[in-house]
C-alpha positions, 0 to 999 in steps of 0.5 A: 500500500502506498500512501500519497499524502500530497494535496489534490492541488498544489497552490502556488507558493505565496510571495514572502515579503520583508527586509532581512535586516528589518526582521533581524533587528526586531526584539522577537527575532532576537528572542528566537535566536536566544531560545533557538536550537542553534544558539545552544550549539554556539554556546556549547562551542564556546564552553567547549573551547574553554573546557580543555585546560587539562590538555596544557598541563605540560605548559605549567607542570615544570613550575609545579615540579619546582615549586613543590620539589616533586620527582617525576613519579610524584608529578605523574601522580598529580597528573593522574588525579587530574586525568581522573577528575577530567574523565570521572564524569559518572557523577555529572551524568547521573545528576544530568539524568534528573536535573536540567543541564544548567544545574550541571554547568553551574556546578562545574563552574564552581568546581573549576574556580575552586580547584584551580584557584587553590592550586594557583594560591599554593604555587604562587606562595600565597598559601602554605605548601599543601601536602600531596594529597591536597594538591591531588584533590585540588586538581581532581576537583578542578579537572572534574569540572570539565566532565560537568561542562561536557555533560551539560553542553555536549550531551545536550547537543547530541540529543538535540541533533540525534541524526548528526551525532558524529558531526556534533561530536566532531565539531564540539570535541574539535573546539576542546582540542583547540582550547590548549592553543587558545589558552596559550594565546590568551595567556600571552595577551593578558599576562605576557607569558611572564610566568606559568602561575598566571596561566593557572590563574587564567585556567581558574576563572575563564571556564567558570565565567564562560559557563556562567554567561551561557548557563541558561541557554543550554537546554533540551529541545523537542525534535521538530515535526516532519515537514510535508516534504520530509525531514525536519527542515532548517531546524535540523539541517546539517549545513550550519555544522559545515559552516562551523567546520570551516570557521574552526579550520580558519581558527586552527590555521590562525593559531598554527600561524601564530605558533610558528611566527611567535617561535621566530619573532619576539613579541611585546605584550602589546603585540600579543594583545593585538594578535589576540583580537583576530582570535576573539573574532574567530571565536565569535563568528559562529554567532553569524552562522546562527543568526543566518540559520535562524532567519532561514527558520523564520522564513520557513515558518512564514512560508508554512503559515502562508501555505496553511492560510492559502489551503485550509482544507486538510490534504486528501490521502490517495491509497494505491494498491499495487498488488505487491504487498506481503499479504497478497494472495496467490491469485491476485493479478500482478499489477492492479491499482485502485484509488480511493479518495478518503474524506476529511472525516476518514482522514481524522479517523486515521490520524486518531488511530495512528498514535494508538498503533504507535503506542502498542508495539513494542511494549516498553522494556521492563527496565525503562525506569531504571532510576526508579526501580533498581530491582527490575534493572538487576533482573533484566541486566543480562537480557539486553535489547538489540543493538541500537535500542535504549539500553539501561545503564546496567545492561550497557555496563555488563555488555560485552560490547562495552567491555571490548570498547573500554579495553581498547580505549584504555590502551589507545587513550592511555598511551597517547595521554601519557605522551601528552602529559610528559611532552615537556619532560620528553623534550627536556630529556632529548635536549630541546629548548624550552621554546620548542617544548611550548611549540610541541604543546601547541602543536598537540593542541592543533592536531588534537583538534584536527583528529577530533574534527576529522574523525567526527565528520569523516566517520559520519560520511563513510558510515552514511555513504558506504556503511563503514563501521566506526570501530574500523576507523578506531582500529586504524587510529590506534595503529597510526598512534603506534608510529608516534610512540615509536618515534618517541622511543627511538629518539630520532633527532628532530622527530619529536615534531612529527611525533607530537603531530601524530600523538595529538591527531590520534588522541583527538580522533579516538574520542568522537569515535568512542562516544559515537559508538556508545550512542549508536550501540546503546541508545541515547536514553541514558547517554549522559551516564554512558558517555561519562563511563566511556571517558573513565577509560582515560584515567585508568589507562593514564594510571597504568601507563603514565604513573606505573610505567612511564613515571617509575621507569623515568625515575629509575633512569634518573637514579642510574644517571646520578647514582642516587637512590630512587626514594627522591632523597637527592637534590632537584637536579638528581631527579632530572633524566637526560637522554634517549634512555629516559623514555625508551623502555616506557614507550616501547611498552606503550607501543605494545599496549596500543597494538593490543588495543587495536587487536581488541577493537577488531573484536568490536568490528566483528561483533558490530559489523552486521549492525553498522551495515544496516541503516542505523538511523532509518527507524528514527527518520521514519518515525514521528520526530515530533511526537515520537521523541520525548520533550528532552530530544531523546530518541524513541525506543527502537524496535528489532528488525524482525519485530518490524517485519512481523508487524508489516506482515501482520498488517498486510494480512489484516491482523493487528500487530 
């Protein structure tokens, strides 16, 4: 049965009048922009650009080490708690399940200000030197605000644009990757780059200020109804995301040029301030894209209203029987058609029955209210639904797919994060000047952005066009990361530039892939919590490979060079290691661990191959985006393919599904 819901006559499109500038400058349009879906994306971009302070730990870790007299293993312990705080987002995820996003963002702003401000006061000598456990607590609290910002902003955008989740993750995570270079330029412009203590102060107040400014603009939005031509119209168009991509590329190129120029030319403080002006302009330019898109939405709504006014009668529905239904009898002619013009009353009856048919199949899973009925969750945790449906939290945590993905992420992210956190000490041990070490940190930030954006957009493109599973790309990224680890282990002269590029790209590329896989395999209903659980692989990998492997082997090499005991009883210079041997064994072990992660990710490729070869977004596109989705923008519960086939066959035979 083919239903043609077009009207019997298509009136000519009425002309729409109005000066664009006159519309844009009105108070009503300004309110539409501020309350619109796309301004949420703009606010999220700025929040993400200010929430990557953990990635520039290498820029001030040397100051931290000298101020407190730490050895490398102790410094890596502090770095571990920093990574633990940045990725232990289960608390923010659970809070976000029961509160609006602004609560999570406000809590994150307060935690960021408190944690990093206390570190600044201790490093600058304004307070007494805190014990190690208190320093670790400060970094944990300050860095944990990053997970609150990610949960409040990024998760909200993914739920507001469920059909473009790969693109959304790529662009938002890309701005997080650029944040390290953005912080460096703002630090030079505001404080002149005199001391690293001012950088810690900047990290303390800037993310909190940005979150407070946009705290009430981040919220869930109901998915728009399907328009007559199909699709959600301009409200869910992917075109603005490509505009955001082009602007982010321009921002990355500007930052890269500034990094190269500042390495060759000595800037005054005023020159740094002038150079930061284009940076601020590029950061605010996405607002122009938002205004343009909201004007298109305004025109689209004006057109729809004009069409409804021109043709107030409901459209007739033509039922065409082509004889090809699943329930056609054997004696039916191969091609017979009959048209039935249904009256308005019949149309109303049909639309009345449609919600009833949608509500009956499938029955809601017994554990859909997991937060309110823990006993049911436990009883059904080992009976998960099909991939792509909404798993409960326990069903996802005990699933084999999550375990495999978690292990692969530990190996991949743990290795690249170890390289990023130790980049300052790696460059120092290999004899690079301090100016080059700062260049490495900035290059990592730029290529971190490139990896995130490339992985998000490219994985979405190959998935939609060629049905290439995202775990395949994850495996490729892990294999590429091995090259960067080998370059560091061998210590080839001038190879650290290439290694920083590879490490930064691979570290950034892993996150959009991991988070997109979680959303696609386990659904979006409890994505706030599952997203943050996936991020917990980072501190686990960092502790194993950074603290237990890299930190311990570095101190052992330093002790051998100075014939000093490993308990850190020597002077500050006795804790310094110089030469290739300082990190050679560590990164050979990290390379082996990354190869293991690539092999484990192949298991996930095999398990999800059939799922990704299908159209994973088809059921959402075919459903009623306006009524089927919750008011928070979440996906409706999907059905198994075999259930859909049974329902189609039952409907064709005249039976109730």
